[in-house]
ZAVOSE-688233 format. One record per residue (C-alpha): residue number from 0; residue in three letters; y, z, x. Coordinates in steps of 0.02 Angstrom, whole numbers, always signed. Last residue first. Layout:
N
@nr: NUM | rest: ALA | y: Y | z: Z | x: X;
...
This chain:
180
@nr: 179 | rest: LEU | y: -468 | z: +571 | x: +269;
@nr: 178 | rest: ARG | y: -619 | z: +621 | x: +372;
@nr: 177 | rest: SER | y: -703 | z: +497 | x: +487;
@nr: 176 | rest: ARG | y: -883 | z: +512 | x: +539;
@nr: 175 | rest: GLY | y: -910 | z: +541 | x: +724;
@nr: 174 | rest: GLY | y: -1059 | z: +657 | x: +702;
@nr: 173 | rest: ARG | y: -946 | z: +805 | x: +678;
@nr: 172 | rest: SER | y: -789 | z: +763 | x: +581;
@nr: 171 | rest: ARG | y: -654 | z: +645 | x: +638;
@nr: 170 | rest: THR | y: -474 | z: +688 | x: +604;
@nr: 169 | rest: TYR | y: -320 | z: +608 | x: +529;
@nr: 168 | rest: ARG | y: -170 | z: +721 | x: +530;
@nr: 167 | rest: LEU | y: -3 | z: +727 | x: +440;
@nr: 166 | rest: GLU | y: +113 | z: +851 | x: +524;
@nr: 165 | rest: ARG | y: +200 | z: +960 | x: +398;
@nr: 164 | rest: GLY | y: +378 | z: +955 | x: +330;
@nr: 163 | rest: ASP | y: +321 | z: +889 | x: +162;
@nr: 162 | rest: TRP | y: +243 | z: +739 | x: +251;
@nr: 161 | rest: GLU | y: +266 | z: +709 | x: +437;
@nr: 160 | rest: LEU | y: +195 | z: +572 | x: +547;
@nr: 159 | rest: THR | y: +139 | z: +595 | x: +726;
@nr: 158 | rest: VAL | y: +103 | z: +451 | x: +844;
@nr: 157 | rest: GLY | y: -50 | z: +399 | x: +945;
@nr: 156 | rest: LYS | y: -51 | z: +222 | x: +878;
@nr: 155 | rest: GLU | y: -229 | z: +235 | x: +810;
@nr: 154 | rest: ALA | y: -192 | z: +408 | x: +741;
@nr: 153 | rest: ALA | y: -33 | z: +342 | x: +657;
@nr: 152 | rest: ILE | y: -130 | z: +200 | x: +576;
@nr: 151 | rest: ARG | y: -264 | z: +318 | x: +511;
@nr: 150 | rest: ALA | y: -133 | z: +439 | x: +444;
@nr: 149 | rest: ALA | y: -41 | z: +295 | x: +360;
@nr: 148 | rest: SER | y: -194 | z: +246 | x: +259;
@nr: 147 | rest: ALA | y: -226 | z: +425 | x: +204;
@nr: 146 | rest: LEU | y: -43 | z: +451 | x: +159;
@nr: 145 | rest: MET | y: -41 | z: +286 | x: +64;
@nr: 144 | rest: GLY | y: -191 | z: +336 | x: -40;
@nr: 143 | rest: GLN | y: -119 | z: +509 | x: -70;
@nr: 142 | rest: THR | y: +44 | z: +435 | x: -134;
@nr: 141 | rest: ILE | y: -41 | z: +309 | x: -249;
@nr: 140 | rest: GLY | y: -157 | z: +440 | x: -320;
@nr: 139 | rest: GLY | y: -17 | z: +567 | x: -345;
@nr: 138 | rest: ALA | y: +96 | z: +439 | x: -429;
@nr: 137 | rest: MET | y: -45 | z: +386 | x: -545;
@nr: 136 | rest: ASP | y: -84 | z: +564 | x: -599;
@nr: 135 | rest: GLY | y: -186 | z: +527 | x: -756;
@nr: 134 | rest: SER | y: -333 | z: +640 | x: -710;
@nr: 133 | rest: ARG | y: -438 | z: +487 | x: -669;
@nr: 132 | rest: LEU | y: -301 | z: +421 | x: -555;
@nr: 131 | rest: TYR | y: -292 | z: +584 | x: -457;
@nr: 130 | rest: PRO | y: -480 | z: +593 | x: -430;
@nr: 129 | rest: ARG | y: -483 | z: +406 | x: -389;
@nr: 128 | rest: MET | y: -358 | z: +412 | x: -246;
@nr: 127 | rest: VAL | y: -439 | z: +511 | x: -106;
@nr: 126 | rest: GLU | y: -627 | z: +493 | x: -112;
@nr: 125 | rest: ARG | y: -653 | z: +328 | x: -202;
@nr: 124 | rest: TYR | y: -493 | z: +236 | x: -152;
@nr: 123 | rest: ILE | y: -490 | z: +298 | x: +27;
@nr: 122 | rest: ARG | y: -676 | z: +259 | x: +38;
@nr: 121 | rest: SER | y: -646 | z: +79 | x: -18;
@nr: 120 | rest: GLN | y: -506 | z: +61 | x: +109;
@nr: 119 | rest: VAL | y: -622 | z: +129 | x: +243;
@nr: 118 | rest: GLY | y: -758 | z: +5 | x: +197;
@nr: 117 | rest: ASP | y: -635 | z: -140 | x: +192;
@nr: 116 | rest: PRO | y: -574 | z: -109 | x: +370;
@nr: 115 | rest: LEU | y: -418 | z: -4 | x: +397;
@nr: 114 | rest: VAL | y: -395 | z: +24 | x: +584;
@nr: 113 | rest: GLY | y: -484 | z: -136 | x: +640;
@nr: 112 | rest: GLU | y: -407 | z: -236 | x: +497;
@nr: 111 | rest: LEU | y: -231 | z: -178 | x: +541;
@nr: 110 | rest: GLY | y: -173 | z: -326 | x: +647;
@nr: 109 | rest: TYR | y: -264 | z: -449 | x: +533;
@nr: 108 | rest: GLY | y: -150 | z: -402 | x: +388;
@nr: 107 | rest: THR | y: -222 | z: -291 | x: +253;
@nr: 106 | rest: GLU | y: -230 | z: -317 | x: +66;
@nr: 105 | rest: PHE | y: -280 | z: -165 | x: -35;
@nr: 104 | rest: ARG | y: -330 | z: -166 | x: -218;
@nr: 103 | rest: VAL | y: -316 | z: -37 | x: -356;
@nr: 102 | rest: SER | y: -374 | z: -96 | x: -527;
@nr: 101 | rest: THR | y: -365 | z: -28 | x: -703;
@nr: 100 | rest: GLU | y: -344 | z: -210 | x: -759;
@nr: 99 | rest: ALA | y: -202 | z: -163 | x: -875;
@nr: 98 | rest: VAL | y: -124 | z: -51 | x: -741;
@nr: 97 | rest: ALA | y: -132 | z: -163 | x: -587;
@nr: 96 | rest: VAL | y: -101 | z: -57 | x: -432;
@nr: 95 | rest: LEU | y: -81 | z: -162 | x: -275;
@nr: 94 | rest: MET | y: -78 | z: -75 | x: -106;
@nr: 93 | rest: LEU | y: -11 | z: -193 | x: +26;
@nr: 92 | rest: LEU | y: -35 | z: -167 | x: +212;
@nr: 91 | rest: GLY | y: +55 | z: -257 | x: +352;
@nr: 90 | rest: ASN | y: +19 | z: -268 | x: +537;
@nr: 89 | rest: ASP | y: +17 | z: -457 | x: +565;
@nr: 88 | rest: GLU | y: +69 | z: -425 | x: +746;
@nr: 87 | rest: GLY | y: +144 | z: -597 | x: +786;
@nr: 86 | rest: LYS | y: +275 | z: -579 | x: +651;
@nr: 85 | rest: LYS | y: +286 | z: -399 | x: +594;
@nr: 84 | rest: GLY | y: +188 | z: -355 | x: +440;
@nr: 83 | rest: LEU | y: +211 | z: -400 | x: +258;
@nr: 82 | rest: GLN | y: +264 | z: -578 | x: +224;
@nr: 81 | rest: TRP | y: +317 | z: -538 | x: +45;
@nr: 80 | rest: ARG | y: +248 | z: -703 | x: -22;
@nr: 79 | rest: GLU | y: +89 | z: -692 | x: +80;
@nr: 78 | rest: PHE | y: +51 | z: -514 | x: +27;
@nr: 77 | rest: VAL | y: +99 | z: -552 | x: -153;
@nr: 76 | rest: LYS | y: -15 | z: -705 | x: -159;
@nr: 75 | rest: VAL | y: -160 | z: -608 | x: -81;
@nr: 74 | rest: LYS | y: -134 | z: -465 | x: -205;
@nr: 73 | rest: TYR | y: -138 | z: -586 | x: -353;
@nr: 72 | rest: ASP | y: -301 | z: -668 | x: -301;
@nr: 71 | rest: MET | y: -393 | z: -501 | x: -294;
@nr: 70 | rest: PRO | y: -303 | z: -433 | x: -449;
@nr: 69 | rest: ASP | y: -365 | z: -576 | x: -559;
@nr: 68 | rest: LEU | y: -236 | z: -706 | x: -603;
@nr: 67 | rest: PRO | y: -174 | z: -740 | x: -780;
@nr: 66 | rest: ALA | y: -136 | z: -599 | x: -782;
@nr: 65 | rest: THR | y: -88 | z: -477 | x: -642;
@nr: 64 | rest: THR | y: -44 | z: -342 | x: -767;
@nr: 63 | rest: LYS | y: +73 | z: -193 | x: -789;
@nr: 62 | rest: VAL | y: +120 | z: -204 | x: -607;
@nr: 61 | rest: THR | y: +125 | z: -76 | x: -467;
@nr: 60 | rest: LEU | y: +163 | z: -137 | x: -292;
@nr: 59 | rest: VAL | y: +153 | z: -23 | x: -141;
@nr: 58 | rest: ALA | y: +205 | z: -73 | x: +34;
@nr: 57 | rest: LEU | y: +157 | z: -30 | x: +211;
@nr: 56 | rest: GLN | y: +239 | z: -112 | x: +361;
@nr: 55 | rest: ALA | y: +164 | z: -59 | x: +527;
@nr: 54 | rest: GLY | y: +281 | z: -33 | x: +675;
@nr: 53 | rest: THR | y: +203 | z: +138 | x: +706;
@nr: 52 | rest: LYS | y: +350 | z: +259 | x: +713;
@nr: 51 | rest: LYS | y: +487 | z: +161 | x: +622;
@nr: 50 | rest: GLU | y: +366 | z: +81 | x: +499;
@nr: 49 | rest: VAL | y: +282 | z: +245 | x: +455;
@nr: 48 | rest: GLN | y: +451 | z: +333 | x: +437;
@nr: 47 | rest: ASP | y: +506 | z: +198 | x: +312;
@nr: 46 | rest: LEU | y: +341 | z: +228 | x: +221;
@nr: 45 | rest: PHE | y: +386 | z: +413 | x: +208;
@nr: 44 | rest: ALA | y: +560 | z: +378 | x: +140;
@nr: 43 | rest: GLU | y: +488 | z: +264 | x: +5;
@nr: 42 | rest: LEU | y: +354 | z: +394 | x: -36;
@nr: 41 | rest: LYS | y: +489 | z: +525 | x: -68;
@nr: 40 | rest: ALA | y: +595 | z: +403 | x: -168;
@nr: 39 | rest: ARG | y: +449 | z: +352 | x: -279;
@nr: 38 | rest: ALA | y: +393 | z: +531 | x: -309;
@nr: 37 | rest: SER | y: +570 | z: +585 | x: -355;
@nr: 36 | rest: GLU | y: +602 | z: +432 | x: -465;
@nr: 35 | rest: ASP | y: +446 | z: +458 | x: -569;
@nr: 34 | rest: MET | y: +299 | z: +344 | x: -533;
@nr: 33 | rest: VAL | y: +201 | z: +239 | x: -659;
@nr: 32 | rest: GLY | y: +343 | z: +122 | x: -708;
@nr: 31 | rest: ALA | y: +238 | z: -37 | x: -701;
@nr: 30 | rest: PHE | y: +365 | z: -122 | x: -586;
@nr: 29 | rest: ASP | y: +348 | z: +16 | x: -458;
@nr: 28 | rest: ASN | y: +391 | z: -73 | x: -296;
@nr: 27 | rest: VAL | y: +379 | z: +58 | x: -160;
@nr: 26 | rest: TYR | y: +420 | z: -9 | x: +14;
@nr: 25 | rest: GLY | y: +581 | z: -89 | x: -44;
@nr: 24 | rest: VAL | y: +641 | z: -206 | x: -182;
@nr: 23 | rest: ALA | y: +506 | z: -338 | x: -157;
@nr: 22 | rest: ALA | y: +529 | z: -495 | x: -261;
@nr: 21 | rest: PRO | y: +412 | z: -502 | x: -409;
@nr: 20 | rest: ILE | y: +264 | z: -621 | x: -410;
@nr: 19 | rest: ALA | y: +249 | z: -697 | x: -583;
@nr: 18 | rest: ALA | y: +72 | z: -748 | x: -621;
@nr: 17 | rest: SER | y: +8 | z: -922 | x: -585;
@nr: 16 | rest: ASP | y: -115 | z: -1040 | x: -665;
@nr: 15 | rest: PRO | y: +24 | z: -1162 | x: -713;
@nr: 14 | rest: GLU | y: +201 | z: -1112 | x: -664;
@nr: 13 | rest: SER | y: +291 | z: -1054 | x: -821;
@nr: 12 | rest: GLN | y: +296 | z: -871 | x: -769;
@nr: 11 | rest: SER | y: +413 | z: -923 | x: -629;
@nr: 10 | rest: LEU | y: +378 | z: -861 | x: -456;
@nr: 9 | rest: ALA | y: +497 | z: -731 | x: -387;
@nr: 8 | rest: PRO | y: +623 | z: -782 | x: -255;
@nr: 7 | rest: THR | y: +591 | z: -728 | x: -77;
@nr: 6 | rest: PRO | y: +700 | z: -628 | x: +39;
@nr: 5 | rest: HIS | y: +612 | z: -601 | x: +205;
@nr: 4 | rest: ALA | y: +710 | z: -476 | x: +309;
@nr: 3 | rest: CYS | y: +777 | z: -386 | x: +156;
@nr: 2 | rest: ALA | y: +605 | z: -345 | x: +90;
@nr: 1 | rest: PHE | y: +548 | z: -289 | x: +261;
@nr: 0 | rest: LEU | y: +673 | z: -147 | x: +253;
C-alpha cells in the first residue's frame, strides 16, 4: 500500500494555523466513521485492484472537520503529506470528505489531470455522489464517486476493472459527451 511506502507522522494539533493530518492507514481512511466495515473493506480491495491494474493510487479520507483549515487547503496538505501517486508519474487522486463542512473535494496529481480534470470531478460529485449523500448514504456516495473516477482511469489505460463481479465500464454517449 502507498501508506506503507511513505510513512509520515501526523501533524500536531498545536501547530499554528494547521489542522492535524492523520497518517494514511490504507486506501480508505475513514476517520469520520461514515462507512461500515463491509463497505470500507470492499472499497479498499477495489482501490488495490485499481493500483495494480492502472498504476494510479486512489485514496479516500473522511474527517469530522478540517478546521482550522478550509477543505481546499486541507486536501492539498493531505495529498502532499501522503505523497499519493507514483514518483515520476504523479498519478494520485485523493477524495476528501469533511463532514462538518459538508464538503467533498478531489485533489489530483498532474499525471491524472487529463483524465480527471476539474469539470469531470465536479460532474462526478453532482451527478454520481450527491444523490447518495443527500439521502444520508455516505458510504454509497463515496463508493460511487471512486468507481466513477476509477472507470475513467481504467478506460484511459485500456484495462478492465471489476466491481461486484461485473466489469466496470466508462462509456461515451452520442455527441462525444462522457457518461459516468
